[in-house]
Every structure is written in structure tokens, then in C-alpha cells.
Residue, then its C-alpha position, 0 to 999 in steps of 0.5 A: m913124744q913126737t908131734l907132726g903138726r903141719a907142713e907144706d912144700s910146693v914146686h913148679v910143674e911144666a904141665p897144665p893144672q888139669a893134667v897135674y890134678d888128673l895125675v894126683a886124683d888118680v890115686t892108683r898112680t901115687p906109687e909113681y911119686s910117693p916115697e912111702v906108698d907102695d900100692v893103691v886101689w879104689l874101693d867102692d866104685g872108685g874115682p876122684r869124688v868127695g866121699a870115695r875111699f881107697r886102700a893104700r899100702n904104705r911103708v917106712g923108708a928106714h924099714p921097708r919090710f914094715s908096712w901097713h894099710n889105710k883107707p883114706i876118704i876123699m875130702s875135696a875133689e875140685p878138678g884143676r884146683e884142689f884134691a884132698f883126702a884124710r886117713t885115719e888109723p888106729f893109734a896113728g891119728t888122722l892126717v889130711w893130705r891136700y894138693r893145690f894147683e895154681p896156674e903159673g906161667t906156662g905150667t902149674r904151682v903144685t902145693e902139697s901139705y899135710e895137717v894133723a886133724r887128730p894126733v897120733r896116740r902114745a901107742g902109735w908113736f911106740i909102733i912108729g919108733t920101734l917097729g917102723r924104726d923111724p924115731d924122727r917121723m916129722t923129719t921123715m915126713r917133711k923130706g918125703l913131702h919134698e921128694s914126692l913133689q920132685r917125683l910128681k914134677r918128673v912124672a907130670e912133665a913126662d906125661a905132658a911131653s908124651p903124645p896121647a895114645a891112639s884110639 
């Protein structure tokens, strides 16, 4: 049986911490940089605040037709510093995703991580490995973490280079 544990990666982004935070905290923009998230909508009143929930539709890259929904809850929303949420799924445990933003030179050091708070159950691994066709989920997750940061960098830097829209 697989285990996921914890992983993190970081990247330098040429944009201020608040701008990168704003991009990440607007979870509806997650599909622009996440290799596994296809759609996100706010639930309740929405907005990046502790306790707010959103609904995400995810898919496994190896089998794009296998998708599922989850409803994460925001655990931390410190503008320009940290954004974190936890998602719990039946049989798939609880994962906490965290983004930290630190000033670095003329930009930001963004660190993205995940940590298993409650492990995936045996039935969950069966679903992931069989229906999702992802027999090495840890490798997929680590590659996805790196890819999402590279995409986030491109999106954030493009946003920073674009002039603000006229009112």
C-alpha cells in the first residue's frame, strides 16, 4: 500500500507577496496553474477567509476521464504570508495544502506543500490505483507540486506585467 506523507517545493516569483497571495487565495483561478484541478467554485459566501469552503473538481492526469469533487475548507488566510486549506474525502483521508509567501529580492519565494493529516484508507488506494490508474500516487503528487509552482510563476509574473484594467 502506498503512503503520501509530506512534500514541499518552492520557486521565486517576480511579483510582490500580496499579488501572489491574491492569485492563490482566489481559488477559482487554481485551474490556471494546477495540473489536477479542473474547476473551482466558492460555496457559502466565498472569499479567502478561515472557515470558508469551496468545491473543486479534480482529475488524475493518467486518466483524464476519472474525476471527483471535494469540498476543502480554508485553514489559514494571512494576506501576503500564508494560505492553507484541508480537503477530506471518503476513503481518501485528509490532506492539508499550504502556500507560504516570503519577500525575496524584488519578488516572492513561494513554498507549496501538502501534508497528510489522516491517511488514505485501503479502499481509497484501490480506487486511486485501479480507477484512477495512478499506481505511484506519491510520485504523481510530487511532480504535480513542482509543475503547479512553475505554472503559478508564469501566471503571477504575467499578471504582474499586465497593466491594471481601466475602471
